[in-house]
N, C-alpha and C positions, 0 to 999 in steps of 0.2 A: 503494499500501500503505501502511498504518497502522503508522507508528513511535510506542511509548508512549516517553516521557521520562519520565526519573526526578522531573521536577519537575511533573509532573501533567498537561502539555497534550501534543495529540496533533500529527503531521505527517503530513500526507498529501502524498504525491509522486506527478508522473507524469514521468519524465525527459525531456528535448528531446534527441533522437539526430538526426533530421534526414538522415540520411545518403542519399545517392541510392541507394548501391550498401551491400549488406552485404558485410562482409567475408569470413564464411561462405561456401563455393562452393555454387552451386545443386546439388541433389541429383541431377540428371538435365537435360539439356538443354533440354528441354521445361517443368521447373519454374521458376514465376515466383518472386521472391522479392522480400518486403515491405520497404519502406524501415523504418528503424528511428523511433521514437516522436520528435515533434518539438513537444512544449510541457512547458516546466517549469512545474507549477502546484505551491504550496504553501499550505497550509491550517493555522495555529494560532491557537486560540481559547485564553485564559488569562484568570482574574479576578485581577488582582492589586489588593491594596490600595493607597490612595494615604493623603496624608495622615491624620493623625486626627482632624484637624477638618472632614473633608468625609466624607459618607455616599457619596459618588460612588465609582466601581470604573472602574478603566483597562481597558479592552480592547486586545487585542494580535491580530492576524492576519496570518498571512503568505499570500501572495497569488501568482497565478501570476507569478506572478510575477509683458630691455628695449630693443622696436625701436620707434625715434621714428616710424617711416613706419607700424606697425602699425594696423589696421583693424579695427573691429567689422561683420562682414560678414552682413548679411540678404539673401537673395536672392528676388527678386519679380516676378513675370511682369505687363510693364505695355507693350504694344505688342510682345511678343516682344523687348524689350530687357532685359536682367538687370542691375539696377544696385544699389550700395550705397545704402543710406538709413541713416540715423544713428539713428532711434528704431524700436522695435517696431513690427511691421506692425498694423493693425487687424485688420478683417473682409476676409476673401477674397474672392475675385468671386463677382459677384451671378448670371451669368448662364455657364452650361456649355454649349459645343457640343454636337452629338451625337457627335461622333468628335474624338479628339486623338489624338495620337501623341508623345512626346518625343524621338522618334528623328528626328523631322521637322526639329526645331528643335536639333538638336545638342546635347541634353541627356543622351545614354547613353551610357555607356562601352561597351567591348567586351565580349562574352559570353566568361567564363571556363569553365573545368571544376574541378568540386571533386573527381573521381576519387572514390574508393571511401570517403572521409572524410565525417564527419559536419558539416561545416561551410559548409552550406547557408546557415546563419543569419548566418556572417561573410561571405559572399559579399553576400549580398543588404544587410546593413547598410552595408559599405565601399561598393559599389554603389548606394545609395541617397545616399551621401556625394560620391562620385565627380560622381553628376547632379547634386546640390546647387550644386558648384563650376561645371558647365560652363553654357554653353562658354567663359567668361572664362579658365578653369583647367583643366589636365586632367592628372590623376595618375592612377596604377595603386597604388593600396593596399596593403598586405600584409596578405590572409587568416591568413597562417602567425602573424605577428604578434600578430594580435588574438585568432586560436583559442589559442594558447599562452603567453598572458601576461595572461589576464582575473581569474586570483585564485582561481576557482571551481576544486574538485576534480573538473572534468572534461575530459578529453584530447579528441584530434582525432576521436576514435571515437564518444565520448557526445554530443558536441553542445551545443549553449546556443539559447538564443532570445534576442529584440530586449533585453530587459531585461538582460541579461548583456552586449551590446554595448554597450549603453546608460551603464551603470555603469562598464564597463572606459573608455569613452573620455570621458565626463564625468571620469572621475578623472585624466585627462590622460596616461594610459598608452600614446595614440595617436590617430592614425592615423600608419604609418610608410610609406617608401616598397617595393613591392614588392622593388625592386632591393637593399635592404638587409636584405631577410628574404623569399629567394624561398620560393615555395610548395612543399610536400611532400616536403622534406628528412627531416621529422621535428625538424628542429633552429630555436631559436629565436637573434636577435640581440638580449638585452636591452639593449644599447647603440646601438639605431638610432635614429635623429633623431627627433623629432616634429615633423611638419609645420604641425599644426594644432588647435586646440582646441576640442572639441564643447561649446559653450555653452547651447544649448537642442533639444529635440526633443518634439515634440506628438504625442500616443496617440490614436490614430484607430478605437479598435476599435468595429466596425459601423458607423459613419458613412459610408456612401456618398457623399452630396454632398460630405463634408470630404476624403474621400479622392481624387476628382476635383481638387476645389482644389488639394489639398495637390501632385497629380502636376503640374499645369500651373504652380505657385507654385514648388517646388522640383525638379521634375526627376522623382522617383520616389517611390514607397512601398513599402517593406516589410510584407508579408504572410505568414502561416501559411495552409498549406493539407494538404489530405490528398493523397498523391499515391502510387500503386503503382509498381511499379519497372519503369517504362516502358523503360530502357537494356535491362536484361535479357529484356524479353520482344519486344524490338523494335518499339515502340509500339502491342502488341496489349493492348487492355484493354476491358472494357466501358464504362469510364467515358471513354476518350480514343478521338477519331478521327485518325487519322493521315494521312488523306488532306487534311483540313482545320484540323487543330492544333488542332481543338476538345475542351475538357476541361471535363467536368459530373458534382461526384460529389454523390449526394444519400442514401450511408448513413451509418452508424453510427461508423464509426471516425474515432478522434482526429485533429487533426492530426499531420502526421510529415515537413514540410518547409517552408522558407522561399525565398519569390520577392519580384521585383520587379513592382510595377505602375508600367508608365510609359505606360499610355495606355487608351483604351476607344472601343468603337463600339457606340452604343445598337441600329443596326439589324443587328448581327452575327445571321445567322437560325440561329433554335433549331433547326432542321433541320441545322444544320452538327456538333450533337451526337450522338454514339452513343445515349444517351438522351437524351430530349427532354424540356427542361427547360420552364416553364410558360411562358416568354416570351421573347421577342429579347434580344440583348444581350450583350457581354462585355467583359472588361477583357484589355487587351493586358499580357502577364506576361514578361519576362527571367527565365530558368530558368539555373542555375549546373550544366548537364550538357554544355557545350559546344556547337559550332556544330553537329555531327550530330543534335542533337533538335530535333524542331518545325521551324518555319521560321527556320531560321539561328539556332536557340537559343531563338526565342521561340514563346509560343502562346496561346489563347485560353480565358480563363475563365469561365463562365457566371457571368452575374450572381448566378445563382440557385442556383450552389454552396453545398454547406453551409459551408464554413468561408472561403471569399475573402472578406478585409477584417474579419474578426470579430476579429481580433488584426493589429493593422495599427500602424506608427507613422512619421513624417514626421522626418527630422533636418535642423532649421531655419535653426542657426545655426553657422557654425565660422568662429572667430577666427583673425587670423595670431598667430603666437607673438610674444608681446609687448604685446599689448593688456593683458593682467595680467603680473606677475612671479612670483608666487607663489600657490600654491592650499591653503587651509588646509581639512582634512578628516579625517572619522572614519571615513567609509563607504568605502572602497574597494571593497567589494562591491555599493554602490546600494542600491536598494529591495527588498529580501528579501522584508520583509514592510511591514505595518502596524500602528499602534497608536491609540487615542483614548480617551474617554471616554464613548462610545454616543451622540454629539451631533455635528453639523458643525462644531464650532467646539472650538481648542484654542491652548496656547501652547507654544512650543517654543524651546530655547534650547541653542548651543552656546558653551563657552568656552573660548577660545586663548590662544595667547601667542606676541609677536609676536616673530617671529625678528631683525628689525632695525630700522634708523629707514625706517619705510615709511608709505605712505596706503592706507588702508581704501577701496576702491572700487565693490563689487560683493560681493552676496549670492548664493546660488543654492540651489532647493529643489523638491523634487517636489509638485506638485499631482495630487490622485488622484481629480479629479472636474470637470467643468466648472464656470465661471463662479466659481471660487475667490475671494473676497476676502482681501486681506494687508494689514498693517502691518509695516514692520520696523524695528526700535530697535537700537543699538548703546550699551552700557556699556563704558566704560574703565576699568579697575581695580577691579571688582564687589568688593564684600565678599560673597564667597561667591553666593548667589543675591539678593542682593539688589541689585536692578537698579532702584532708586528714582531714581537719576540716567541711567536709560537717555535716547538721545536719538530721537526719530522720524528716518528719513532716507530713508524710502520707504514708500508705499503704492498700492493699486489692485485692480484685478480682472484675475483671466489667464482667458481665456476656455476656453482648451484644456486638459485633462487632460495631464502630460508633466511635463517638467524645465527648468527655466526659470531664467536669470540676470537678475538684478535690478542694474541700476546705481544707485547711491547719487543722491540728488539733490547732496550735496555729500561729498566725499571727509571721512574722518575720518584725522588725524594719529597714527599710533602709535609709540612708541620702544622701542627694543629692549629685550626683558625684560617689557613692558607685559603684562598680560594683558587680552582683550576679549571681551565677551560679544555674539554675535549672537541677538536675540530677535526671533522671529515670530510673529505674531499670525494664525490663519489661521480661514477660516470655509469649508466646503466643502459646499453644500448636498446633501442627502440621504444624508451620509456620518455613520457613526457609527466611523469609523475614519481621520481625516484625514491622519493622521503617516506619513510613510516613515521607515522605519527599517531598518538592517542587523542581522541576530541571530546571535548565538553560533550554533553548532551541532558536531556531533558530526564532522564531517569528512566525512560523506556526499557532500554534495553543496558543501560551503564547507570551507575551509581558512584558516588563520592570519589569523582573525577577531582582530582585538583590540579589546575592551571593558573600557575604564577607568571609574574613578569619577570623579566629579566634574568632567567634559566634557559631558554630554547631559543635558538636564533636559525635562522635561515638566509642562505646572501646566493645571489645569481652569479657571482664571479670571485667570492671571497673578499671583497673589498668593503661593502657598505651591507650591513646587517639587519634584518627584520626580527622584531621580536615577535615568534609566535604566539606566544601566550596571549599578549595584547592584542596582536593584529588579526589571528585566526583560530583562537581558542582553541590551540592544544599545544602539548607536549611533544618535541620530539624524542623517538624512539632510538636512544642512546646512551649504552650504562658503562661505567666504569668500574674497575676491580682493583683494590689494594688488598695488601698484605701488612701486619702491623711490625713494626721495628721494635 
């Protein structure tokens, strides 16, 4: 629906619910119930003036949205040995097998049951993270905690999507243990101990080879699909074959459910689907409807399904607690939308104040397209937005769209009370709005969004800066990570 805002821009939203069951009972035993909608999409476009010395304009668009033994963990697949490596992985696997199943290499956690709540997105996100850590580490993370503490004005019946999971976990709000916040009691434990810190995720929307590579490398990939309520219909649907566990949807409905891709079979026969797709092949998918669904909780989704893989994410870096001690951020709701100057490049900056004597060791930001070039700078005690004393601390190209932490080439010493600016120059080919931002809103879907002034900035060329909190009502998605001295 279109919601007119007083400042002249418009928002279009379709709220992700992704519940396997409707709370409202079926009108009759034979009637089927549809799952609730499973995709959060927001679009906003405004034209805002920038500095008076430029004739360019800024465009804003909301989109679908201290432990000394601590290690930075990247999990990679090499001869089925999943080892830690000290630097960011480069290209993924070159040759893909015709069939692969993460269950066979011990990289899939147990099947769970979301019940009547719209929490499939939380089960999928945390299931993917459990797979990332396996087989070396086995965890049961709390879906209750994620779905009740993300900060959005969405409860467990209204759902979420991968952008909400990513934002919450990148803000260090979780994950926590299932035993510390059990599922289904409609209560949460805000004091539950956070067990890991999410520092990287790659977005693979529509990239089937990339999804397969990520499954082999990281265990599982979260994907949105359309799903009829197969539980209420005892598996009876024109899109699902209960005998072969094959699912193929070719209709016009939008996504309404999140699942995990844990493998594939290129030779899975097209005749195994109730509706015959164009060709053979299917992804092996883990559902969150308990072991009574499908083949012990798993089913096969055709490569030709309308939605499988079109909205997909892999969580790729989970750090031990203590790699960094402190996170500095203004964007706890993460990538709500994006802004830019109608060109691929832009400059962004956040100014923070050090809490104590510490060392700045890393920064993080979103890339909203592939092959994004970046350069990171730091200015200590800047005079407003006069960043002429900035020092370059990192640069490179990030292959994948997603959320990334960049470790600095050399740490920067900070004293308690000192201000410091993180400045990033980015260039995302093909994008007109390459900057991820968290927006103020009216509380329909976002709440407790604090947007300040003299905190977040953007610039056309790095010389004259706009205060986006004051001008656009948003925070730049740019974080800093420090270690205590």
